[in-house]
C-alpha atoms as a printed R data frame, in Angstrom:
   type eleno elety resid chain resno       x      y       z
1  ATOM     1    CA   MET     A     1 114.304 73.015  91.445
2  ATOM     2    CA   LYS     A     2 111.742 70.162  91.455
3  ATOM     3    CA   ASN     A     3 111.150 70.939  95.132
4  ATOM     4    CA   LEU     A     4 110.321 74.385  94.143
5  ATOM     5    CA   PHE     A     5 107.469 73.393  91.993
6  ATOM     6    CA   ALA     A     6 106.334 70.805  94.161
7  ATOM     7    CA   PHE     A     7 105.980 73.054  97.203
8  ATOM     8    CA   GLY     A     8 104.365 75.700  94.923
9  ATOM     9    CA   PHE     A     9 101.759 73.145  93.716
10 ATOM    10    CA   LEU     A    10 101.224 71.916  97.194
11 ATOM    11    CA   ALA     A    11 100.551 75.445  98.406
12 ATOM    12    CA   PHE     A    12  98.213 75.945  95.462
13 ATOM    13    CA   ALA     A    13  96.368 72.670  96.123
14 ATOM    14    CA   LEU     A    14  95.847 73.561  99.869
15 ATOM    15    CA   THR     A    15  94.475 76.911  99.049
16 ATOM    16    CA   ALA     A    16  92.133 75.351  96.470
17 ATOM    17    CA   VAL     A    17  90.912 72.801  99.005
18 ATOM    18    CA   SER     A    18  90.457 75.390 101.787
19 ATOM    19    CA   CYS     A    19  88.289 77.547  99.589
20 ATOM    20    CA   GLY     A    20  86.033 74.811  98.206
21 ATOM    21    CA   GLY     A    21  82.891 73.539  99.788
22 ATOM    22    CA   ASN     A    22  80.302 75.070 101.874
23 ATOM    23    CA   GLN     A    23  81.278 73.360 105.198
24 ATOM    24    CA   THR     A    24  81.955 75.279 108.203
25 ATOM    25    CA   LYS     A    25  85.500 74.992 109.585
26 ATOM    26    CA   THR     A    26  86.366 74.820 113.230
27 ATOM    27    CA   GLU     A    27  89.144 76.995 114.544
28 ATOM    28    CA   GLU     A    28  91.303 73.958 115.090
29 ATOM    29    CA   ALA     A    29  90.994 72.733 111.396
30 ATOM    30    CA   ALA     A    30  91.854 76.423 110.304
31 ATOM    31    CA   ASP     A    31  94.814 76.625 112.712
32 ATOM    32    CA   SER     A    32  96.078 73.290 111.397
33 ATOM    33    CA   LEU     A    33  95.696 74.352 107.810
34 ATOM    34    CA   THR     A    34  97.564 77.573 108.601
35 ATOM    35    CA   GLU     A    35 100.355 75.760 110.127
36 ATOM    36    CA   VAL     A    36 100.637 73.622 107.064
37 ATOM    37    CA   VAL     A    37 100.694 76.550 104.779
38 ATOM    38    CA   ASP     A    38 103.185 78.394 106.811
39 ATOM    39    CA   SER     A    39 105.543 75.529 106.950
40 ATOM    40    CA   THR     A    40 105.221 74.947 103.073
41 ATOM    41    CA   ALA     A    41 105.682 78.772 102.541
42 ATOM    42    CA   GLU     A    42 109.000 78.618 104.758
43 ATOM    43    CA   ALA     A    43 110.271 75.463 102.876
44 ATOM    44    CA   LEU     A    44 109.471 77.273  99.565
45 ATOM    45    CA   VAL     A    45 111.412 80.531 100.620
46 ATOM    46    CA   ASP     A    46 114.364 78.352 101.738
47 ATOM    47    CA   SER     A    47 114.331 76.471  98.628
48 ATOM    48    CA   ILE     A    48 114.288 79.713  96.589
49 ATOM    49    CA   ASN     A    49 117.102 80.968  98.759
50 ATOM    50    CA   ASN     A    50 119.251 78.040  97.966
51 ATOM    51    CA   VAL     A    51 118.677 78.480  94.171
52 ATOM    52    CA   ALA     A    52 119.585 81.970  94.381
53 ATOM    53    CA   ASP     A    53 122.820 81.403  96.400
54 ATOM    54    CA   SER     A    54 123.792 78.740  93.905
55 ATOM    55    CA   ALA     A    55 123.314 80.974  90.926
56 ATOM    56    CA   THR     A    56 125.108 83.886  92.665
57 ATOM    57    CA   THR     A    57 128.004 81.389  93.393
58 ATOM    58    CA   ALA     A    58 127.959 80.106  89.616
59 ATOM    59    CA   ILE     A    59 127.934 83.723  88.469
60 ATOM    60    CA   ASP     A    60 130.757 84.869  90.764
61 ATOM    61    CA   ASN     A    61 132.801 81.882  89.601
62 ATOM    62    CA   ALA     A    62 132.241 82.729  86.036
63 ATOM    63    CA   ALA     A    63 133.215 86.373  86.501
64 ATOM    64    CA   ASP     A    64 136.431 85.381  88.244
65 ATOM    65    CA   SER     A    65 137.344 82.923  85.531
66 ATOM    66    CA   ALA     A    66 136.762 85.772  82.983
67 ATOM    67    CA   GLN     A    67 139.001 88.118  84.922
68 ATOM    68    CA   ASN     A    68 141.710 85.351  85.241
69 ATOM    69    CA   VAL     A    69 141.671 84.938  81.446
70 ATOM    70    CA   GLN     A    70 142.932 88.486  80.815
């Protein structure tokens, strides 16, 4: 869960940095930033999917336990 917020903050920071200043950027720098943002986004999606899978498993286990009580 901490990684989720860390990656979110990283994406926000990269976005804020890329929008600031009046410097012109070369295509190489823009491509590099795009790769960083893409990899960060992929890691964020993976982290969210892992959390969702864990939550689904916990809910399924609780539902199974509730059915076994009856």
